[in-house]
CHARMM internal coordinates of N, CA and C (Angstrom, degrees):
IC EDIT
DIST 1 N 1 CA 1.4524
DIST 1 CA 1 C 1.5324
ANGL 1 N 1 CA 1 C 108.94
DIST 1 C 2 N 1.2980
ANGL 1 CA 1 C 2 N 116.58
DIHE 1 N 1 CA 1 C 2 N 120.04
DIST 2 N 2 CA 1.4481
ANGL 1 C 2 N 2 CA 121.22
DIHE 1 CA 1 C 2 N 2 CA 178.97
DIST 2 CA 2 C 1.5215
ANGL 2 N 2 CA 2 C 109.31
DIHE 1 C 2 N 2 CA 2 C -88.30
DIST 2 C 3 N 1.3412
ANGL 2 CA 2 C 3 N 115.19
DIHE 2 N 2 CA 2 C 3 N 131.40
DIST 3 N 3 CA 1.4566
ANGL 2 C 3 N 3 CA 119.80
DIHE 2 CA 2 C 3 N 3 CA 177.81
DIST 3 CA 3 C 1.5081
ANGL 3 N 3 CA 3 C 109.25
DIHE 2 C 3 N 3 CA 3 C -152.31
DIST 3 C 4 N 1.3073
ANGL 3 CA 3 C 4 N 115.66
DIHE 3 N 3 CA 3 C 4 N 158.51
DIST 4 N 4 CA 1.4472
ANGL 3 C 4 N 4 CA 122.05
DIHE 3 CA 3 C 4 N 4 CA 176.84
DIST 4 CA 4 C 1.5254
ANGL 4 N 4 CA 4 C 108.37
DIHE 3 C 4 N 4 CA 4 C -74.58
DIST 4 C 5 N 1.3353
ANGL 4 CA 4 C 5 N 116.34
DIHE 4 N 4 CA 4 C 5 N 132.11
DIST 5 N 5 CA 1.4574
ANGL 4 C 5 N 5 CA 121.37
DIHE 4 CA 4 C 5 N 5 CA 179.32
DIST 5 CA 5 C 1.5257
ANGL 5 N 5 CA 5 C 109.41
DIHE 4 C 5 N 5 CA 5 C -120.74
DIST 5 C 6 N 1.3272
ANGL 5 CA 5 C 6 N 117.09
DIHE 5 N 5 CA 5 C 6 N 144.20
DIST 6 N 6 CA 1.4581
ANGL 5 C 6 N 6 CA 120.85
DIHE 5 CA 5 C 6 N 6 CA 174.03
DIST 6 CA 6 C 1.5179
ANGL 6 N 6 CA 6 C 108.76
DIHE 5 C 6 N 6 CA 6 C -75.62
DIST 6 C 7 N 1.3306
ANGL 6 CA 6 C 7 N 116.08
DIHE 6 N 6 CA 6 C 7 N 164.56
DIST 7 N 7 CA 1.4621
ANGL 6 C 7 N 7 CA 119.56
DIHE 6 CA 6 C 7 N 7 CA 179.15
DIST 7 CA 7 C 1.5280
ANGL 7 N 7 CA 7 C 110.46
DIHE 6 C 7 N 7 CA 7 C -62.17
DIST 7 C 8 N 1.3286
ANGL 7 CA 7 C 8 N 118.11
DIHE 7 N 7 CA 7 C 8 N -34.68
DIST 8 N 8 CA 1.4712
ANGL 7 C 8 N 8 CA 121.26
DIHE 7 CA 7 C 8 N 8 CA 178.39
DIST 8 CA 8 C 1.5325
ANGL 8 N 8 CA 8 C 110.48
DIHE 7 C 8 N 8 CA 8 C -64.78
DIST 8 C 9 N 1.3367
ANGL 8 CA 8 C 9 N 117.38
DIHE 8 N 8 CA 8 C 9 N -40.93
DIST 9 N 9 CA 1.4640
ANGL 8 C 9 N 9 CA 120.99
DIHE 8 CA 8 C 9 N 9 CA 177.87
DIST 9 CA 9 C 1.5263
ANGL 9 N 9 CA 9 C 111.08
DIHE 8 C 9 N 9 CA 9 C -65.89
DIST 9 C 10 N 1.3221
ANGL 9 CA 9 C 10 N 116.13
DIHE 9 N 9 CA 9 C 10 N -41.27
DIST 10 N 10 CA 1.4693
ANGL 9 C 10 N 10 CA 120.75
DIHE 9 CA 9 C 10 N 10 CA 179.37
DIST 10 CA 10 C 1.5255
ANGL 10 N 10 CA 10 C 110.13
DIHE 9 C 10 N 10 CA 10 C -62.84
DIST 10 C 11 N 1.3254
ANGL 10 CA 10 C 11 N 116.71
DIHE 10 N 10 CA 10 C 11 N -47.62
DIST 11 N 11 CA 1.4679
ANGL 10 C 11 N 11 CA 120.43
DIHE 10 CA 10 C 11 N 11 CA -179.23
DIST 11 CA 11 C 1.5244
ANGL 11 N 11 CA 11 C 111.31
DIHE 10 C 11 N 11 CA 11 C -64.09
DIST 11 C 12 N 1.3220
ANGL 11 CA 11 C 12 N 117.14
DIHE 11 N 11 CA 11 C 12 N -35.36
DIST 12 N 12 CA 1.4632
ANGL 11 C 12 N 12 CA 121.45
DIHE 11 CA 11 C 12 N 12 CA -179.73
DIST 12 CA 12 C 1.5260
ANGL 12 N 12 CA 12 C 111.70
DIHE 11 C 12 N 12 CA 12 C -71.11
DIST 12 C 13 N 1.3196
ANGL 12 CA 12 C 13 N 116.88
DIHE 12 N 12 CA 12 C 13 N -44.01
DIST 13 N 13 CA 1.4594
ANGL 12 C 13 N 13 CA 121.27
DIHE 12 CA 12 C 13 N 13 CA -175.12
DIST 13 CA 13 C 1.5258
ANGL 13 N 13 CA 13 C 113.22
DIHE 12 C 13 N 13 CA 13 C -79.20
DIST 13 C 14 N 1.3206
ANGL 13 CA 13 C 14 N 117.89
DIHE 13 N 13 CA 13 C 14 N -30.21
DIST 14 N 14 CA 1.4643
ANGL 13 C 14 N 14 CA 121.91
DIHE 13 CA 13 C 14 N 14 CA -174.69
DIST 14 CA 14 C 1.5250
ANGL 14 N 14 CA 14 C 110.06
DIHE 13 C 14 N 14 CA 14 C -120.94
DIST 14 C 15 N 1.3245
ANGL 14 CA 14 C 15 N 116.95
DIHE 14 N 14 CA 14 C 15 N 61.81
DIST 15 N 15 CA 1.4604
ANGL 14 C 15 N 15 CA 122.63
DIHE 14 CA 14 C 15 N 15 CA -176.17
DIST 15 CA 15 C 1.5349
ANGL 15 N 15 CA 15 C 111.49
DIHE 14 C 15 N 15 CA 15 C -64.95
DIST 15 C 16 N 1.3178
ANGL 15 CA 15 C 16 N 115.22
DIHE 15 N 15 CA 15 C 16 N 128.75
DIST 16 N 16 CA 1.4755
ANGL 15 C 16 N 16 CA 123.28
DIHE 15 CA 15 C 16 N 16 CA 178.47
DIST 16 CA 16 C 1.5279
ANGL 16 N 16 CA 16 C 112.39
DIHE 15 C 16 N 16 CA 16 C 55.73
DIST 16 C 17 N 1.3379
ANGL 16 CA 16 C 17 N 115.85
DIHE 16 N 16 CA 16 C 17 N 44.19
DIST 17 N 17 CA 1.4623
ANGL 16 C 17 N 17 CA 121.72
DIHE 16 CA 16 C 17 N 17 CA 177.57
DIST 17 CA 17 C 1.5182
ANGL 17 N 17 CA 17 C 109.99
DIHE 16 C 17 N 17 CA 17 C -128.03
DIST 17 C 18 N 1.3246
ANGL 17 CA 17 C 18 N 114.68
DIHE 17 N 17 CA 17 C 18 N 159.84
DIST 18 N 18 CA 1.4571
ANGL 17 C 18 N 18 CA 122.66
DIHE 17 CA 17 C 18 N 18 CA 170.60
DIST 18 CA 18 C 1.5177
ANGL 18 N 18 CA 18 C 106.53
DIHE 17 C 18 N 18 CA 18 C -87.91
DIST 18 C 19 N 1.3308
ANGL 18 CA 18 C 19 N 117.06
DIHE 18 N 18 CA 18 C 19 N 133.98
DIST 19 N 19 CA 1.4602
ANGL 18 C 19 N 19 CA 121.63
DIHE 18 CA 18 C 19 N 19 CA -172.98
DIST 19 CA 19 C 1.5284
ANGL 19 N 19 CA 19 C 109.36
DIHE 18 C 19 N 19 CA 19 C -130.20
DIST 19 C 20 N 1.3273
ANGL 19 CA 19 C 20 N 115.99
DIHE 19 N 19 CA 19 C 20 N 129.05
DIST 20 N 20 CA 1.4655
ANGL 19 C 20 N 20 CA 122.59
DIHE 19 CA 19 C 20 N 20 CA 175.71
DIST 20 CA 20 C 1.5228
ANGL 20 N 20 CA 20 C 107.89
DIHE 19 C 20 N 20 CA 20 C -97.92
DIST 20 C 21 N 1.3327
ANGL 20 CA 20 C 21 N 116.06
DIHE 20 N 20 CA 20 C 21 N 118.25
DIST 21 N 21 CA 1.4641
ANGL 20 C 21 N 21 CA 122.21
DIHE 20 CA 20 C 21 N 21 CA -176.30
DIST 21 CA 21 C 1.5193
ANGL 21 N 21 CA 21 C 108.67
DIHE 20 C 21 N 21 CA 21 C -111.87
DIST 21 C 22 N 1.3362
ANGL 21 CA 21 C 22 N 116.14
DIHE 21 N 21 CA 21 C 22 N 124.97
DIST 22 N 22 CA 1.4582
ANGL 21 C 22 N 22 CA 122.23
DIHE 21 CA 21 C 22 N 22 CA 178.93
DIST 22 CA 22 C 1.5180
ANGL 22 N 22 CA 22 C 109.81
DIHE 21 C 22 N 22 CA 22 C -88.16
DIST 22 C 23 N 1.3182
ANGL 22 CA 22 C 23 N 116.88
DIHE 22 N 22 CA 22 C 23 N 138.80
DIST 23 N 23 CA 1.4557
ANGL 22 C 23 N 23 CA 125.19
DIHE 22 CA 22 C 23 N 23 CA 176.59
DIST 23 CA 23 C 1.5296
ANGL 23 N 23 CA 23 C 112.32
DIHE 22 C 23 N 23 CA 23 C 45.55
DIST 23 C 24 N 1.3356
ANGL 23 CA 23 C 24 N 117.04
DIHE 23 N 23 CA 23 C 24 N 58.62
DIST 24 N 24 CA 1.4551
ANGL 23 C 24 N 24 CA 119.55
DIHE 23 CA 23 C 24 N 24 CA -176.83
DIST 24 CA 24 C 1.5236
ANGL 24 N 24 CA 24 C 112.64
DIHE 23 C 24 N 24 CA 24 C -69.07
DIST 24 C 25 N 1.3258
ANGL 24 CA 24 C 25 N 115.15
DIHE 24 N 24 CA 24 C 25 N 145.26
DIST 25 N 25 CA 1.4629
ANGL 24 C 25 N 25 CA 120.54
DIHE 24 CA 24 C 25 N 25 CA 171.39
DIST 25 CA 25 C 1.5216
ANGL 25 N 25 CA 25 C 105.67
DIHE 24 C 25 N 25 CA 25 C -91.33
DIST 25 C 26 N 1.3326
ANGL 25 CA 25 C 26 N 116.64
DIHE 25 N 25 CA 25 C 26 N 129.38
DIST 26 N 26 CA 1.4592
ANGL 25 C 26 N 26 CA 121.29
DIHE 25 CA 25 C 26 N 26 CA -176.78
DIST 26 CA 26 C 1.5249
ANGL 26 N 26 CA 26 C 110.98
DIHE 25 C 26 N 26 CA 26 C -123.35
DIST 26 C 27 N 1.3339
ANGL 26 CA 26 C 27 N 115.03
DIHE 26 N 26 CA 26 C 27 N 163.75
DIST 27 N 27 CA 1.4615
ANGL 26 C 27 N 27 CA 119.34
DIHE 26 CA 26 C 27 N 27 CA 174.59
DIST 27 CA 27 C 1.5266
ANGL 27 N 27 CA 27 C 108.86
DIHE 26 C 27 N 27 CA 27 C -94.99
DIST 27 C 28 N 1.3336
ANGL 27 CA 27 C 28 N 116.65
DIHE 27 N 27 CA 27 C 28 N -170.97
DIST 28 N 28 CA 1.4712
ANGL 27 C 28 N 28 CA 121.02
DIHE 27 CA 27 C 28 N 28 CA -178.25
DIST 28 CA 28 C 1.5233
ANGL 28 N 28 CA 28 C 113.41
DIHE 27 C 28 N 28 CA 28 C -62.33
DIST 28 C 29 N 1.3263
ANGL 28 CA 28 C 29 N 117.44
DIHE 28 N 28 CA 28 C 29 N -24.09
DIST 29 N 29 CA 1.4635
ANGL 28 C 29 N 29 CA 121.56
DIHE 28 CA 28 C 29 N 29 CA 179.37
DIST 29 CA 29 C 1.5247
ANGL 29 N 29 CA 29 C 111.59
DIHE 28 C 29 N 29 CA 29 C -94.99
DIST 29 C 30 N 1.3289
ANGL 29 CA 29 C 30 N 116.51
DIHE 29 N 29 CA 29 C 30 N 11.43
DIST 30 N 30 CA 1.4643
ANGL 29 C 30 N 30 CA 124.57
DIHE 29 CA 29 C 30 N 30 CA 179.54
DIST 30 CA 30 C 1.5285
ANGL 30 N 30 CA 30 C 113.22
DIHE 29 C 30 N 30 CA 30 C 63.77
DIST 30 C 31 N 1.3216
ANGL 30 CA 30 C 31 N 117.58
DIHE 30 N 30 CA 30 C 31 N 25.27
DIST 31 N 31 CA 1.4553
ANGL 30 C 31 N 31 CA 121.91
DIHE 30 CA 30 C 31 N 31 CA 173.14
DIST 31 CA 31 C 1.5219
ANGL 31 N 31 CA 31 C 108.02
DIHE 30 C 31 N 31 CA 31 C -81.13
DIST 31 C 32 N 1.3165
ANGL 31 CA 31 C 32 N 116.86
DIHE 31 N 31 CA 31 C 32 N 134.97
DIST 32 N 32 CA 1.4637
ANGL 31 C 32 N 32 CA 121.14
DIHE 31 CA 31 C 32 N 32 CA -178.14
DIST 32 CA 32 C 1.5341
ANGL 32 N 32 CA 32 C 109.43
DIHE 31 C 32 N 32 CA 32 C -71.01
DIST 32 C 33 N 1.3279
ANGL 32 CA 32 C 33 N 115.87
DIHE 32 N 32 CA 32 C 33 N 128.28
DIST 33 N 33 CA 1.4593
ANGL 32 C 33 N 33 CA 122.42
DIHE 32 CA 32 C 33 N 33 CA 177.48
DIST 33 CA 33 C 1.5194
ANGL 33 N 33 CA 33 C 111.40
DIHE 32 C 33 N 33 CA 33 C -100.99
DIST 33 C 34 N 1.3389
ANGL 33 CA 33 C 34 N 116.07
DIHE 33 N 33 CA 33 C 34 N -38.77
DIST 34 N 34 CA 1.4587
ANGL 33 C 34 N 34 CA 121.37
DIHE 33 CA 33 C 34 N 34 CA 178.61
DIST 34 CA 34 C 1.5154
ANGL 34 N 34 CA 34 C 109.43
DIHE 33 C 34 N 34 CA 34 C -167.06
DIST 34 C 35 N 1.3331
ANGL 34 CA 34 C 35 N 115.38
DIHE 34 N 34 CA 34 C 35 N 167.38
DIST 35 N 35 CA 1.4521
ANGL 34 C 35 N 35 CA 120.98
DIHE 34 CA 34 C 35 N 35 CA 179.19
DIST 35 CA 35 C 1.5185
ANGL 35 N 35 CA 35 C 110.16
DIHE 34 C 35 N 35 CA 35 C 170.43
DIST 35 C 36 N 1.3233
ANGL 35 CA 35 C 36 N 116.46
DIHE 35 N 35 CA 35 C 36 N -177.85
DIST 36 N 36 CA 1.4588
ANGL 35 C 36 N 36 CA 121.84
DIHE 35 CA 35 C 36 N 36 CA -178.38
DIST 36 CA 36 C 1.5349
ANGL 36 N 36 CA 36 C 109.66
DIHE 35 C 36 N 36 CA 36 C -100.62
DIST 36 C 37 N 1.3152
ANGL 36 CA 36 C 37 N 116.27
DIHE 36 N 36 CA 36 C 37 N 120.74
DIST 37 N 37 CA 1.4621
ANGL 36 C 37 N 37 CA 120.94
DIHE 36 CA 36 C 37 N 37 CA 177.95
DIST 37 CA 37 C 1.5227
ANGL 37 N 37 CA 37 C 108.30
DIHE 36 C 37 N 37 CA 37 C -74.43
DIST 37 C 38 N 1.3373
ANGL 37 CA 37 C 38 N 116.09
DIHE 37 N 37 CA 37 C 38 N 121.88
DIST 38 N 38 CA 1.4654
ANGL 37 C 38 N 38 CA 119.15
DIHE 37 CA 37 C 38 N 38 CA 179.78
DIST 38 CA 38 C 1.5280
ANGL 38 N 38 CA 38 C 112.14
DIHE 37 C 38 N 38 CA 38 C -109.95
DIST 38 C 39 N 1.3473
ANGL 38 CA 38 C 39 N 116.57
DIHE 38 N 38 CA 38 C 39 N -11.88
DIST 39 N 39 CA 1.4636
ANGL 38 C 39 N 39 CA 120.04
DIHE 38 CA 38 C 39 N 39 CA 174.20
DIST 39 CA 39 C 1.5189
ANGL 39 N 39 CA 39 C 108.31
DIHE 38 C 39 N 39 CA 39 C -167.21
DIST 39 C 40 N 1.3382
ANGL 39 CA 39 C 40 N 115.52
DIHE 39 N 39 CA 39 C 40 N 150.62
DIST 40 N 40 CA 1.4627
ANGL 39 C 40 N 40 CA 120.90
DIHE 39 CA 39 C 40 N 40 CA 176.00
DIST 40 CA 40 C 1.5246
ANGL 40 N 40 CA 40 C 108.91
DIHE 39 C 40 N 40 CA 40 C -152.80
DIST 40 C 41 N 1.3338
ANGL 40 CA 40 C 41 N 114.83
DIHE 40 N 40 CA 40 C 41 N 152.50
DIST 41 N 41 CA 1.4601
ANGL 40 C 41 N 41 CA 119.97
DIHE 40 CA 40 C 41 N 41 CA -179.12
DIST 41 CA 41 C 1.5239
ANGL 41 N 41 CA 41 C 108.98
DIHE 40 C 41 N 41 CA 41 C -168.43
DIST 41 C 42 N 1.3201
ANGL 41 CA 41 C 42 N 116.02
DIHE 41 N 41 CA 41 C 42 N 157.27
DIST 42 N 42 CA 1.4666
ANGL 41 C 42 N 42 CA 121.45
DIHE 41 CA 41 C 42 N 42 CA 171.12
DIST 42 CA 42 C 1.5337
ANGL 42 N 42 CA 42 C 109.75
DIHE 41 C 42 N 42 CA 42 C -74.04
DIST 42 C 43 N 1.3379
ANGL 42 CA 42 C 43 N 116.63
DIHE 42 N 42 CA 42 C 43 N -19.88
DIST 43 N 43 CA 1.4654
ANGL 42 C 43 N 43 CA 123.10
DIHE 42 CA 42 C 43 N 43 CA -177.77
DIST 43 CA 43 C 1.5325
ANGL 43 N 43 CA 43 C 110.19
DIHE 42 C 43 N 43 CA 43 C -94.96
DIST 43 C 44 N 1.3298
ANGL 43 CA 43 C 44 N 116.13
DIHE 43 N 43 CA 43 C 44 N 110.67
DIST 44 N 44 CA 1.4598
ANGL 43 C 44 N 44 CA 121.14
DIHE 43 CA 43 C 44 N 44 CA -178.56
DIST 44 CA 44 C 1.5241
ANGL 44 N 44 CA 44 C 112.37
DIHE 43 C 44 N 44 CA 44 C -58.01
DIST 44 C 45 N 1.3319
ANGL 44 CA 44 C 45 N 116.65
DIHE 44 N 44 CA 44 C 45 N -43.56
DIST 45 N 45 CA 1.4627
ANGL 44 C 45 N 45 CA 119.90
DIHE 44 CA 44 C 45 N 45 CA -177.30
DIST 45 CA 45 C 1.5234
ANGL 45 N 45 CA 45 C 111.68
DIHE 44 C 45 N 45 CA 45 C -62.30
DIST 45 C 46 N 1.3262
ANGL 45 CA 45 C 46 N 117.20
DIHE 45 N 45 CA 45 C 46 N -34.63
DIST 46 N 46 CA 1.4589
ANGL 45 C 46 N 46 CA 120.54
DIHE 45 CA 45 C 46 N 46 CA 178.04
DIST 46 CA 46 C 1.5270
ANGL 46 N 46 CA 46 C 110.90
DIHE 45 C 46 N 46 CA 46 C -62.64
DIST 46 C 47 N 1.3218
ANGL 46 CA 46 C 47 N 116.69
DIHE 46 N 46 CA 46 C 47 N -41.01
DIST 47 N 47 CA 1.4710
ANGL 46 C 47 N 47 CA 121.15
DIHE 46 CA 46 C 47 N 47 CA 179.95
DIST 47 CA 47 C 1.5315
ANGL 47 N 47 CA 47 C 109.82
DIHE 46 C 47 N 47 CA 47 C -67.33
DIST 47 C 48 N 1.3264
ANGL 47 CA 47 C 48 N 117.00
DIHE 47 N 47 CA 47 C 48 N -40.49
DIST 48 N 48 CA 1.4627
ANGL 47 C 48 N 48 CA 119.80
DIHE 47 CA 47 C 48 N 48 CA 177.67
DIST 48 CA 48 C 1.5359
ANGL 48 N 48 CA 48 C 111.17
DIHE 47 C 48 N 48 CA 48 C -64.14
DIST 48 C 49 N 1.3468
ANGL 48 CA 48 C 49 N 116.37
DIHE 48 N 48 CA 48 C 49 N -41.45
DIST 49 N 49 CA 1.4791
ANGL 48 C 49 N 49 CA 119.13
DIHE 48 CA 48 C 49 N 49 CA 177.82
DIST 49 CA 49 C 1.5298
ANGL 49 N 49 CA 49 C 110.74
DIHE 48 C 49 N 49 CA 49 C -62.71
DIST 49 C 50 N 1.3193
ANGL 49 CA 49 C 50 N 116.73
DIHE 49 N 49 CA 49 C 50 N -39.47
DIST 50 N 50 CA 1.4718
ANGL 49 C 50 N 50 CA 120.72
DIHE 49 CA 49 C 50 N 50 CA 179.42
DIST 50 CA 50 C 1.5311
ANGL 50 N 50 CA 50 C 110.20
DIHE 49 C 50 N 50 CA 50 C -65.03
DIST 50 C 51 N 1.3247
ANGL 50 CA 50 C 51 N 117.09
DIHE 50 N 50 CA 50 C 51 N -39.80
DIST 51 N 51 CA 1.4606
ANGL 50 C 51 N 51 CA 120.79
DIHE 50 CA 50 C 51 N 51 CA 178.12
DIST 51 CA 51 C 1.5258
ANGL 51 N 51 CA 51 C 110.98
DIHE 50 C 51 N 51 CA 51 C -61.99
DIST 51 C 52 N 1.3332
ANGL 51 CA 51 C 52 N 116.27
DIHE 51 N 51 CA 51 C 52 N -40.86
DIST 52 N 52 CA 1.4668
ANGL 51 C 52 N 52 CA 120.51
DIHE 51 CA 51 C 52 N 52 CA 178.19
DIST 52 CA 52 C 1.5273
ANGL 52 N 52 CA 52 C 109.93
DIHE 51 C 52 N 52 CA 52 C -66.09
DIST 52 C 53 N 1.3225
ANGL 52 CA 52 C 53 N 117.37
DIHE 52 N 52 CA 52 C 53 N -40.79
DIST 53 N 53 CA 1.4667
ANGL 52 C 53 N 53 CA 121.38
DIHE 52 CA 52 C 53 N 53 CA -178.83
DIST 53 CA 53 C 1.5318
ANGL 53 N 53 CA 53 C 111.95
DIHE 52 C 53 N 53 CA 53 C -68.31
DIST 53 C 54 N 1.3337
ANGL 53 CA 53 C 54 N 116.70
DIHE 53 N 53 CA 53 C 54 N -41.51
DIST 54 N 54 CA 1.4728
ANGL 53 C 54 N 54 CA 120.31
DIHE 53 CA 53 C 54 N 54 CA -176.92
DIST 54 CA 54 C 1.5260
ANGL 54 N 54 CA 54 C 113.06
DIHE 53 C 54 N 54 CA 54 C -81.67
DIST 54 C 55 N 1.3181
ANGL 54 CA 54 C 55 N 116.13
DIHE 54 N 54 CA 54 C 55 N -28.93
DIST 55 N 55 CA 1.4672
ANGL 54 C 55 N 55 CA 122.51
DIHE 54 CA 54 C 55 N 55 CA 179.94
DIST 55 CA 55 C 1.5307
ANGL 55 N 55 CA 55 C 113.50
DIHE 54 C 55 N 55 CA 55 C 49.55
DIST 55 C 56 N 1.3374
ANGL 55 CA 55 C 56 N 117.41
DIHE 55 N 55 CA 55 C 56 N 54.73
DIST 56 N 56 CA 1.4648
ANGL 55 C 56 N 56 CA 118.59
DIHE 55 CA 55 C 56 N 56 CA 177.98
DIST 56 CA 56 C 1.5295
ANGL 56 N 56 CA 56 C 110.02
DIHE 55 C 56 N 56 CA 56 C -64.08
DIST 56 C 57 N 1.3423
ANGL 56 CA 56 C 57 N 116.26
DIHE 56 N 56 CA 56 C 57 N 146.78
DIST 57 N 57 CA 1.4627
ANGL 56 C 57 N 57 CA 120.53
DIHE 56 CA 56 C 57 N 57 CA -178.94
DIST 57 CA 57 C 1.5190
ANGL 57 N 57 CA 57 C 111.68
DIHE 56 C 57 N 57 CA 57 C -63.16
DIST 57 C 58 N 1.3104
ANGL 57 CA 57 C 58 N 116.01
DIHE 57 N 57 CA 57 C 58 N -42.79
DIST 58 N 58 CA 1.4665
ANGL 57 C 58 N 58 CA 121.67
DIHE 57 CA 57 C 58 N 58 CA -178.71
DIST 58 CA 58 C 1.5131
ANGL 58 N 58 CA 58 C 107.46
DIHE 57 C 58 N 58 CA 58 C -140.22
DIST 58 C 59 N 1.3281
ANGL 58 CA 58 C 59 N 116.23
DIHE 58 N 58 CA 58 C 59 N 123.58
DIST 59 N 59 CA 1.4583
ANGL 58 C 59 N 59 CA 118.97
DIHE 58 CA 58 C 59 N 59 CA -176.57
DIST 59 CA 59 C 1.5216
ANGL 59 N 59 CA 59 C 110.71
DIHE 58 C 59 N 59 CA 59 C -150.23
DIST 59 C 60 N 1.3199
ANGL 59 CA 59 C 60 N 114.66
DIHE 59 N 59 CA 59 C 60 N 171.41
DIST 60 N 60 CA 1.4635
ANGL 59 C 60 N 60 CA 122.23
DIHE 59 CA 59 C 60 N 60 CA 174.58
DIST 60 CA 60 C 1.5148
ANGL 60 N 60 CA 60 C 107.84
DIHE 59 C 60 N 60 CA 60 C -141.18
DIST 60 C 61 N 1.3165
ANGL 60 CA 60 C 61 N 115.96
DIHE 60 N 60 CA 60 C 61 N 148.64
DIST 61 N 61 CA 1.4625
ANGL 60 C 61 N 61 CA 121.23
DIHE 60 CA 60 C 61 N 61 CA 173.76
DIST 61 CA 61 C 1.5241
ANGL 61 N 61 CA 61 C 106.62
DIHE 60 C 61 N 61 CA 61 C -116.97
DIST 61 C 62 N 1.3242
ANGL 61 CA 61 C 62 N 114.96
DIHE 61 N 61 CA 61 C 62 N 125.19
DIST 62 N 62 CA 1.4572
ANGL 61 C 62 N 62 CA 121.66
DIHE 61 CA 61 C 62 N 62 CA -177.03
DIST 62 CA 62 C 1.5170
ANGL 62 N 62 CA 62 C 110.16
DIHE 61 C 62 N 62 CA 62 C -117.76
DIST 62 C 63 N 1.3315
ANGL 62 CA 62 C 63 N 115.89
DIHE 62 N 62 CA 62 C 63 N 152.71
DIST 63 N 63 CA 1.4563
ANGL 62 C 63 N 63 CA 120.80
DIHE 62 CA 62 C 63 N 63 CA 168.50
DIST 63 CA 63 C 1.5138
ANGL 63 N 63 CA 63 C 106.41
DIHE 62 C 63 N 63 CA 63 C -116.67
DIST 63 C 64 N 1.3250
ANGL 63 CA 63 C 64 N 117.37
DIHE 63 N 63 CA 63 C 64 N 125.42
DIST 64 N 64 CA 1.4596
ANGL 63 C 64 N 64 CA 121.38
DIHE 63 CA 63 C 64 N 64 CA -171.74
DIST 64 CA 64 C 1.5226
ANGL 64 N 64 CA 64 C 113.93
DIHE 63 C 64 N 64 CA 64 C -95.76
DIST 64 C 65 N 1.3168
ANGL 64 CA 64 C 65 N 117.34
DIHE 64 N 64 CA 64 C 65 N 4.76
DIST 65 N 65 CA 1.4612
ANGL 64 C 65 N 65 CA 120.12
DIHE 64 CA 64 C 65 N 65 CA 179.60
DIST 65 CA 65 C 1.5205
ANGL 65 N 65 CA 65 C 111.07
DIHE 64 C 65 N 65 CA 65 C -105.42
DIST 65 C 66 N 1.3135
ANGL 65 CA 65 C 66 N 114.97
DIHE 65 N 65 CA 65 C 66 N -172.38
DIST 66 N 66 CA 1.4568
ANGL 65 C 66 N 66 CA 121.74
DIHE 65 CA 65 C 66 N 66 CA 176.13
DIST 66 CA 66 C 1.5259
ANGL 66 N 66 CA 66 C 108.40
DIHE 65 C 66 N 66 CA 66 C -85.01
DIST 66 C 67 N 1.3101
ANGL 66 CA 66 C 67 N 116.39
DIHE 66 N 66 CA 66 C 67 N 131.96
DIST 67 N 67 CA 1.4555
ANGL 66 C 67 N 67 CA 120.26
DIHE 66 CA 66 C 67 N 67 CA 177.14
DIST 67 CA 67 C 1.5344
ANGL 67 N 67 CA 67 C 106.82
DIHE 66 C 67 N 67 CA 67 C -81.13
DIST 67 C 68 N 1.3417
ANGL 67 CA 67 C 68 N 117.21
DIHE 67 N 67 CA 67 C 68 N 123.80
DIST 68 N 68 CA 1.4623
ANGL 67 C 68 N 68 CA 120.50
DIHE 67 CA 67 C 68 N 68 CA -176.73
DIST 68 CA 68 C 1.5251
ANGL 68 N 68 CA 68 C 112.68
DIHE 67 C 68 N 68 CA 68 C -59.27
DIST 68 C 69 N 1.3193
ANGL 68 CA 68 C 69 N 116.41
DIHE 68 N 68 CA 68 C 69 N 144.91
DIST 69 N 69 CA 1.4467
ANGL 68 C 69 N 69 CA 121.81
DIHE 68 CA 68 C 69 N 69 CA 177.81
DIST 69 CA 69 C 1.5258
ANGL 69 N 69 CA 69 C 109.14
DIHE 68 C 69 N 69 CA 69 C -59.79
DIST 69 C 70 N 1.3336
ANGL 69 CA 69 C 70 N 115.31
DIHE 69 N 69 CA 69 C 70 N 139.20
DIST 70 N 70 CA 1.4463
ANGL 69 C 70 N 70 CA 119.81
DIHE 69 CA 69 C 70 N 70 CA -179.44
DIST 70 CA 70 C 1.5159
ANGL 70 N 70 CA 70 C 113.86
DIHE 69 C 70 N 70 CA 70 C 90.73
DIST 70 C 71 N 1.3315
ANGL 70 CA 70 C 71 N 117.62
DIHE 70 N 70 CA 70 C 71 N -5.43
DIST 71 N 71 CA 1.4578
ANGL 70 C 71 N 71 CA 121.93
DIHE 70 CA 70 C 71 N 71 CA 178.67
DIST 71 CA 71 C 1.5158
ANGL 71 N 71 CA 71 C 109.18
DIHE 70 C 71 N 71 CA 71 C -81.61
DIST 71 C 72 N 1.3155
ANGL 71 CA 71 C 72 N 116.67
DIHE 71 N 71 CA 71 C 72 N 135.26
DIST 72 N 72 CA 1.4499
ANGL 71 C 72 N 72 CA 120.96
DIHE 71 CA 71 C 72 N 72 CA 176.90
DIST 72 CA 72 C 1.5142
ANGL 72 N 72 CA 72 C 109.54
DIHE 71 C 72 N 72 CA 72 C -97.01
DIST 72 C 73 N 1.3337
ANGL 72 CA 72 C 73 N 116.46
DIHE 72 N 72 CA 72 C 73 N 136.86
DIST 73 N 73 CA 1.4550
ANGL 72 C 73 N 73 CA 122.43
DIHE 72 CA 72 C 73 N 73 CA -179.56
DIST 73 CA 73 C 1.5123
ANGL 73 N 73 CA 73 C 108.44
DIHE 72 C 73 N 73 CA 73 C -116.18
DIST 73 C 74 N 1.3243
ANGL 73 CA 73 C 74 N 116.66
DIHE 73 N 73 CA 73 C 74 N 128.14
DIST 74 N 74 CA 1.4584
ANGL 73 C 74 N 74 CA 122.20
DIHE 73 CA 73 C 74 N 74 CA 178.92
DIST 74 CA 74 C 1.5179
ANGL 74 N 74 CA 74 C 108.50
DIHE 73 C 74 N 74 CA 74 C -111.51
DIST 74 C 75 N 1.3106
ANGL 74 CA 74 C 75 N 116.23
DIHE 74 N 74 CA 74 C 75 N 127.70
DIST 75 N 75 CA 1.4744
ANGL 74 C 75 N 75 CA 120.73
DIHE 74 CA 74 C 75 N 75 CA 179.97
DIST 75 CA 75 C 1.4932
ANGL 75 N 75 CA 75 C 111.04
DIHE 74 C 75 N 75 CA 75 C -103.16
END
COOR INIT
IC SEED 1 N 1 CA 1 C
IC BUILD
């Protein structure tokens, strides 16, 4: 069943996973507030491959866990 989920619901249901969100609703700082989860996995590369395969018009990829200290993030 596809439904719109809030960021709190996404973080609760998909703990420490990479999540592909279709048509996310964002605030002025482009932080995701809610959207439809179309794929999730512990494997980041799997989520990226799914995004390429599905080619959603507007999407976001989130990580719902803690980013380890010393990890570099590129935007």
